[in-house]
PASEBA-1860 file (N, C-alpha, C; in nm, 3 decimals):
! residues 189
1> MIRAGVRA> 5.677/11.849/10.506/5.539/11.839/10.549/5.466/11.938/10.442 ~ 5.519/12.056/10.407/5.478/12.159/10.326/5.483/12.137/10.198 ~ 5.584/12.069/10.158/5.598/12.013/10.007/5.511/11.877/9.987 ~ 5.495/11.814/10.065/5.396/11.706/10.062/5.250/11.769/10.022 ~ 5.212/11.860/10.115/5.074/11.924/10.077/5.049/11.999/9.960 ~ 5.156/12.049/9.912/5.162/12.115/9.783/5.154/12.032/9.666 ~ 5.231/11.897/9.694/5.212/11.802/9.581/5.078/11.748/9.593 ~ 5.022/11.718/9.703/4.896/11.650/9.708/4.782/11.737/9.658
9> LATASATA> 4.796/11.860/9.662/4.696/11.966/9.597/4.716/11.974/9.467 ~ 4.837/11.987/9.423/4.881/11.986/9.272/4.821/11.868/9.183 ~ 4.833/11.760/9.247/4.766/11.633/9.179/4.616/11.595/9.183 ~ 4.596/11.677/9.300/4.437/11.647/9.313/4.345/11.686/9.189 ~ 4.360/11.820/9.159/4.275/11.867/9.056/4.335/12.024/9.032 ~ 4.321/12.069/8.905/4.348/12.216/8.900/4.297/12.311/8.944 ~ 4.155/12.285/9.000/4.101/12.378/9.061/4.136/12.405/9.223 ~ 4.207/12.301/9.258/4.261/12.312/9.398/4.344/12.419/9.439
17> LPAYITDL> 4.437/12.465/9.329/4.532/12.566/9.312/4.472/12.701/9.264 ~ 4.511/12.815/9.316/4.615/12.855/9.427/4.552/12.803/9.553 ~ 4.664/12.765/9.653/4.631/12.739/9.778/4.722/12.796/9.875 ~ 4.648/12.816/10.011/4.733/12.878/10.120/4.752/12.761/10.205 ~ 4.880/12.740/10.238/4.899/12.586/10.306/4.988/12.649/10.434 ~ 4.943/12.598/10.558/4.998/12.652/10.677/5.072/12.500/10.749 ~ 5.174/12.528/10.761/5.252/12.396/10.872/5.190/12.437/10.999 ~ 5.083/12.385/11.053/5.052/12.376/11.192/5.131/12.314/11.269
25> PGLEIHAN> 5.182/12.202/11.270/5.319/12.168/11.373/5.406/12.270/11.367 ~ 5.487/12.314/11.264/5.574/12.412/11.247/5.533/12.542/11.351 ~ 5.398/12.574/11.329/5.371/12.701/11.402/5.376/12.676/11.558 ~ 5.321/12.544/11.567/5.314/12.522/11.732/5.469/12.510/11.783 ~ 5.557/12.452/11.710/5.700/12.461/11.747/5.747/12.587/11.770 ~ 5.724/12.674/11.674/5.773/12.810/11.692/5.702/12.881/11.799 ~ 5.577/12.882/11.830/5.517/12.953/11.909/5.569/12.897/12.048 ~ 5.597/12.759/12.067/5.667/12.728/12.189/5.794/12.772/12.205
33> AVRAALPD> 5.874/12.783/12.103/6.000/12.829/12.114/5.998/13.001/12.175 ~ 5.905/13.056/12.102/5.891/13.205/12.153/5.851/13.217/12.293 ~ 5.771/13.139/12.353/5.720/13.127/12.465/5.822/13.098/12.574 ~ 5.917/13.003/12.530/6.027/12.935/12.604/6.130/13.063/12.627 ~ 6.144/13.158/12.534/6.260/13.261/12.512/6.199/13.374/12.604 ~ 6.055/13.364/12.651/6.004/13.494/12.731/6.048/13.485/12.868 ~ 6.057/13.587/12.953/6.040/13.559/13.103/5.910/13.519/13.138 ~ 5.878/13.471/13.247/5.779/13.429/13.311/5.674/13.530/13.329
41> NVELFYAA> 5.723/13.660/13.357/5.621/13.762/13.382/5.574/13.856/13.244 ~ 5.596/13.794/13.140/5.538/13.846/13.011/5.437/13.760/12.947 ~ 5.340/13.830/12.901/5.217/13.762/12.833/5.233/13.784/12.703 ~ 5.201/13.693/12.625/5.227/13.660/12.490/5.079/13.653/12.419 ~ 5.061/13.765/12.350/4.916/13.754/12.281/4.933/13.744/12.122 ~ 4.861/13.664/12.068/4.876/13.653/11.909/4.783/13.753/11.844 ~ 4.823/13.838/11.754/4.734/13.919/11.685/4.683/13.860/11.576 ~ 4.558/13.863/11.582/4.480/13.745/11.491/4.469/13.836/11.337
49> KANPQRAI> 4.517/13.956/11.337/4.493/14.030/11.205/4.650/13.962/11.117 ~ 4.734/13.894/11.192/4.832/13.850/11.105/4.761/13.729/11.018 ~ 4.677/13.641/11.095/4.607/13.557/11.014/4.511/13.504/11.097 ~ 4.382/13.529/11.071/4.257/13.477/11.158/4.178/13.338/11.141 ~ 4.272/13.262/11.034/4.203/13.148/11.007/4.198/13.055/11.127 ~ 4.061/12.984/11.140/4.010/12.912/11.232/4.143/12.814/11.317 ~ 4.189/12.731/11.204/4.304/12.661/11.227/4.400/12.703/11.310 ~ 4.476/12.819/11.268/4.544/12.890/11.340/4.512/12.946/11.476
57> LETLGSLV> 4.396/12.995/11.465/4.350/13.034/11.614/4.336/12.915/11.709 ~ 4.287/12.800/11.669/4.292/12.685/11.731/4.414/12.621/11.769 ~ 4.516/12.635/11.685/4.648/12.597/11.730/4.704/12.680/11.813 ~ 4.696/12.809/11.810/4.790/12.904/11.899/4.698/12.929/12.027 ~ 4.560/12.896/12.027/4.490/12.923/12.140/4.543/12.885/12.273 ~ 4.604/12.765/12.287/4.648/12.703/12.418/4.787/12.753/12.428 ~ 4.861/12.800/12.333/4.985/12.815/12.365/5.029/12.968/12.392 ~ 4.915/13.052/12.382/4.947/13.202/12.412/4.851/13.255/12.527
65> DGIEVASG> 4.886/13.361/12.576/4.814/13.403/12.686/4.662/13.478/12.649 ~ 4.657/13.490/12.521/4.531/13.578/12.473/4.549/13.614/12.316 ~ 4.454/13.649/12.261/4.427/13.678/12.126/4.406/13.848/12.135 ~ 4.484/13.929/12.027/4.472/14.062/12.013/4.385/14.068/11.897 ~ 4.271/14.152/11.904/4.218/14.185/11.773/4.213/14.318/11.735 ~ 4.161/14.366/11.596/4.183/14.503/11.581/4.059/14.569/11.515 ~ 3.930/14.493/11.520/3.827/14.541/11.440/3.680/14.465/11.509 ~ 3.590/14.507/11.498/3.471/14.445/11.540/3.445/14.318/11.504
73> GELQHVRD> 3.458/14.302/11.359/3.445/14.171/11.287/3.549/14.073/11.356 ~ 3.678/14.113/11.353/3.774/14.017/11.407/3.741/13.977/11.557 ~ 3.683/14.059/11.638/3.641/14.026/11.786/3.542/13.935/11.756 ~ 3.422/13.933/11.683/3.329/13.829/11.687/3.374/13.717/11.638 ~ 3.480/13.707/11.525/3.518/13.578/11.486/3.598/13.516/11.580 ~ 3.714/13.583/11.651/3.775/13.519/11.740/3.686/13.486/11.858 ~ 3.605/13.564/11.906/3.534/13.503/12.009/3.449/13.366/11.981 ~ 3.398/13.371/11.849/3.318/13.240/11.793/3.416/13.122/11.778
81> VLPDARLA> 3.538/13.142/11.750/3.640/13.026/11.737/3.711/12.982/11.867 ~ 3.707/13.096/11.952/3.776/13.069/12.079/3.690/13.155/12.199 ~ 3.589/13.074/12.229/3.485/13.135/12.330/3.559/13.178/12.473 ~ 3.655/13.128/12.499/3.709/13.133/12.638/3.846/13.215/12.633 ~ 3.894/13.243/12.520/4.010/13.310/12.506/4.024/13.458/12.587 ~ 4.116/13.492/12.612/4.151/13.606/12.666/4.161/13.713/12.550 ~ 4.084/13.823/12.560/4.108/13.924/12.426/4.161/14.060/12.459 ~ 4.242/14.128/12.385/4.294/14.241/12.377/4.231/14.306/12.248
89> FGGPGKSA> 4.178/14.441/12.268/4.138/14.508/12.151/4.196/14.631/12.136 ~ 4.280/14.628/12.013/4.369/14.727/11.975/4.337/14.780/11.859 ~ 4.408/14.900/11.803/4.394/14.937/11.676/4.299/15.084/11.672 ~ 4.351/15.152/11.586/4.290/15.299/11.595/4.143/15.321/11.531 ~ 4.077/15.406/11.558/3.940/15.400/11.482/3.845/15.321/11.509 ~ 3.848/15.274/11.628/3.740/15.198/11.681/3.598/15.263/11.684 ~ 3.494/15.228/11.661/3.354/15.290/11.646/3.279/15.243/11.756 ~ 3.163/15.329/11.773/3.100/15.302/11.903/3.046/15.177/11.897
97> DDLELAVK> 2.995/15.106/11.787/2.959/14.976/11.784/3.070/14.869/11.848 ~ 3.175/14.901/11.784/3.292/14.815/11.805/3.313/14.794/11.962 ~ 3.321/14.915/12.011/3.330/14.935/12.168/3.213/14.868/12.233 ~ 3.090/14.892/12.213/2.979/14.818/12.245/2.992/14.665/12.260 ~ 3.045/14.633/12.133/3.078/14.465/12.123/3.176/14.422/12.208 ~ 3.272/14.491/12.209/3.399/14.472/12.316/3.349/14.475/12.465 ~ 3.273/14.555/12.518/3.213/14.553/12.636/3.122/14.428/12.651 ~ 3.051/14.404/12.557/2.931/14.282/12.570/3.006/14.161/12.580
105> LGVERIHV> 3.105/14.174/12.489/3.179/14.021/12.479/3.278/13.994/12.589 ~ 3.288/14.096/12.682/3.385/14.085/12.789/3.550/14.085/12.746 ~ 3.582/14.151/12.668/3.717/14.190/12.621/3.800/14.234/12.756 ~ 3.895/14.159/12.765/3.983/14.198/12.878/4.050/14.330/12.892 ~ 4.115/14.364/12.766/4.179/14.486/12.764/4.148/14.568/12.647 ~ 4.103/14.703/12.654/4.090/14.773/12.555/4.189/14.873/12.538 ~ 4.271/14.881/12.416/4.352/14.991/12.401/4.295/15.113/12.375 ~ 4.292/15.210/12.388/4.253/15.336/12.371/4.344/15.413/12.319
113> ESVHELRL> 4.316/15.474/12.178/4.396/15.561/12.121/4.366/15.706/12.109 ~ 4.255/15.750/12.145/4.228/15.885/12.141/4.121/15.918/12.262 ~ 4.127/16.044/12.288/4.016/16.092/12.389/3.873/16.063/12.346 ~ 3.855/16.063/12.226/3.726/16.032/12.146/3.679/15.886/12.178 ~ 3.793/15.791/12.159/3.764/15.661/12.190/3.732/15.635/12.330 ~ 3.802/15.709/12.435/3.780/15.680/12.554/3.642/15.738/12.605 ~ 3.588/15.832/12.537/3.467/15.893/12.559/3.345/15.783/12.533 ~ 3.370/15.721/12.388/3.301/15.621/12.350/3.285/15.473/12.436
121> LADATERQ> 3.415/15.447/12.473/3.412/15.337/12.595/3.322/15.369/12.701 ~ 3.336/15.490/12.752/3.272/15.524/12.865/3.115/15.517/12.837 ~ 3.079/15.586/12.731/2.913/15.546/12.715/2.898/15.394/12.688 ~ 2.974/15.346/12.641/2.936/15.190/12.639/2.936/15.126/12.765 ~ 3.019/15.150/12.847/3.040/15.068/12.969/2.905/15.133/13.072 ~ 2.862/15.250/13.053/2.774/15.304/13.138/2.624/15.239/13.076 ~ 2.609/15.234/12.966/2.490/15.178/12.917/2.475/15.034/12.943 ~ 2.590/14.947/12.932/2.578/14.818/13.002/2.585/14.778/13.126
129> QAEANVLL> 2.638/14.893/13.209/2.659/14.883/13.356/2.771/14.776/13.370 ~ 2.885/14.800/13.289/2.974/14.700/13.300/3.134/14.792/13.321 ~ 3.238/14.675/13.336/3.355/14.738/13.373/3.450/14.728/13.232 ~ 3.557/14.819/13.218/3.631/14.771/13.095/3.793/14.822/13.156 ~ 3.858/14.731/13.113/4.033/14.766/13.160/4.078/14.824/13.039 ~ 4.121/14.945/13.052/4.175/15.044/12.957/4.332/15.052/12.963 ~ 4.373/15.031/12.851/4.531/15.067/12.835/4.535/15.188/12.731 ~ 4.588/15.296/12.778/4.604/15.403/12.706/4.732/15.375/12.605
137> RVNLPLRL> 4.718/15.414/12.460/4.824/15.415/12.376/4.868/15.549/12.377 ~ 4.975/15.594/12.419/5.041/15.704/12.440/5.166/15.737/12.327 ~ 5.171/15.837/12.233/5.289/15.871/12.181/5.380/15.942/12.247 ~ 5.481/15.874/12.267/5.600/15.931/12.353/5.679/16.004/12.254 ~ 5.747/16.096/12.311/5.859/16.173/12.234/5.959/16.115/12.147 ~ 5.922/16.009/12.093/6.041/15.936/12.018/6.054/15.997/11.861 ~ 6.155/15.987/11.826/6.169/16.029/11.662/6.219/15.893/11.602 ~ 6.103/15.892/11.500/6.117/15.781/11.384/6.178/15.830/11.283
145> DDGLGGPG> 6.241/15.725/11.203/6.306/15.755/11.071/6.208/15.840/10.981 ~ 6.070/15.794/10.983/5.972/15.851/10.900/5.934/15.977/10.944 ~ 5.961/16.002/11.049/5.894/16.143/11.126/5.771/16.119/11.173 ~ 5.716/15.995/11.166/5.555/15.977/11.236/5.577/15.940/11.373 ~ 5.469/15.967/11.435/5.479/15.919/11.594/5.387/15.809/11.595 ~ 5.303/15.770/11.493/5.192/15.641/11.494/5.068/15.679/11.565 ~ 4.985/15.603/11.569/4.869/15.603/11.634/4.873/15.610/11.801 ~ 4.766/15.682/11.828/4.757/15.687/11.972/4.770/15.845/12.011
153> LPERALAE> 4.737/15.847/12.156/4.731/15.973/12.233/4.855/16.072/12.223 ~ 4.837/16.174/12.206/4.968/16.258/12.202/4.999/16.279/12.362 ~ 5.124/16.279/12.394/5.171/16.271/12.526/5.098/16.383/12.596 ~ 5.064/16.525/12.531/5.028/16.614/12.606/4.853/16.584/12.658 ~ 4.788/16.477/12.595/4.663/16.442/12.627/4.646/16.412/12.758 ~ 4.762/16.358/12.832/4.755/16.299/12.951/4.725/16.391/13.062 ~ 4.739/16.518/13.031/4.688/16.619/13.105/4.517/16.670/13.117 ~ 4.475/16.597/13.009/4.322/16.609/12.996/4.249/16.541/13.092
161> DDVRRGPG> 4.152/16.605/13.168/4.066/16.549/13.280/4.004/16.409/13.236 ~ 3.938/16.399/13.109/3.902/16.272/13.085/3.993/16.155/13.115 ~ 4.121/16.190/13.050/4.217/16.100/13.045/4.277/16.060/13.215 ~ 4.311/16.154/13.252/4.364/16.158/13.395/4.245/16.073/13.490 ~ 4.128/16.101/13.487/4.014/16.045/13.571/3.973/15.914/13.511 ~ 4.014/15.876/13.394/3.940/15.760/13.340/3.810/15.778/13.274 ~ 3.752/15.710/13.207/3.638/15.716/13.125/3.493/15.734/13.225 ~ 3.512/15.638/13.314/3.390/15.661/13.410/3.411/15.592/13.543
169> ARDEQRGP> 3.328/15.581/13.629/3.370/15.536/13.761/3.383/15.383/13.765 ~ 3.323/15.312/13.659/3.331/15.158/13.648/3.459/15.103/13.558 ~ 3.528/15.206/13.509/3.639/15.168/13.426/3.790/15.172/13.487 ~ 3.861/15.072/13.473/4.011/15.085/13.534/4.102/15.106/13.429 ~ 4.209/15.192/13.474/4.309/15.192/13.377/4.433/15.134/13.422 ~ 4.492/15.064/13.295/4.610/14.967/13.301/4.705/14.998/13.205 ~ 4.840/14.988/13.247/4.932/14.986/13.126/5.020/15.107/13.170 ~ 5.095/15.165/13.052/5.065/15.148/12.930/5.135/15.039/12.870
177> PVVLGQHD> 5.060/14.978/12.735/5.095/14.858/12.678/5.219/14.894/12.606 ~ 5.320/14.796/12.589/5.447/14.838/12.544/5.424/14.774/12.396 ~ 5.430/14.830/12.298/5.433/14.764/12.155/5.570/14.839/12.060 ~ 5.625/14.728/12.062/5.764/14.791/11.979/5.770/14.745/11.829 ~ 5.673/14.678/11.803/5.675/14.609/11.657/5.718/14.736/11.551 ~ 5.676/14.832/11.554/5.700/14.944/11.460/5.809/15.042/11.478 ~ 5.864/15.030/11.588/6.000/15.113/11.652/6.114/15.045/11.609 ~ 6.134/14.967/11.482/6.260/14.916/11.445/6.315/15.037/11.350
185> RLREP> 6.254/15.144/11.357/6.279/15.289/11.274/6.321/15.378/11.361 ~ 6.330/15.332/11.500/6.376/15.430/11.602/6.528/15.485/11.584 ~ 6.551/15.611/11.602/6.681/15.650/11.599/6.731/15.751/11.707 ~ 6.836/15.763/11.749/6.876/15.870/11.842/6.805/16.011/11.803 ~ 6.745/16.075/11.893/6.727/16.219/11.892/6.823/16.327/11.843
END
């Protein structure tokens, strides 16, 4: 199928190349295989930053439990393409505007990477008289081959009042989320 698409583009005209070709039926088969391999109590979210093309989002939208976004622009794009999709907003360095948009668009889960983000989110929910489901990303004391702990709250931040109480009366903490993609570098301490 991919070869046929490449041949068709190559013979159509010289201006049609280079091209990015996606095997959407193959993607659907792969997503269904991943889904089938997971236990029923595990949710599968697609990270839009991998490829936010409309056709890919539309193909995966009904096959995953939701879409994870990592910026305000990505959030708006995914909401425009999949208006009813469950969304999780992750990634470090979210701005006040990003968090305002997330609250406004009803993002289901917001991964908070710092006490500063927690405070910004509290401000956004207070202004909009809204609720937010918060997932704290905490750096656990794991040693990685590169010596970096990655983004997230240091474990000691869990003792801070803002983190223990939650960002505001209208916010609910859930989690923590488990993200193991980067931890292939994990080694014994």
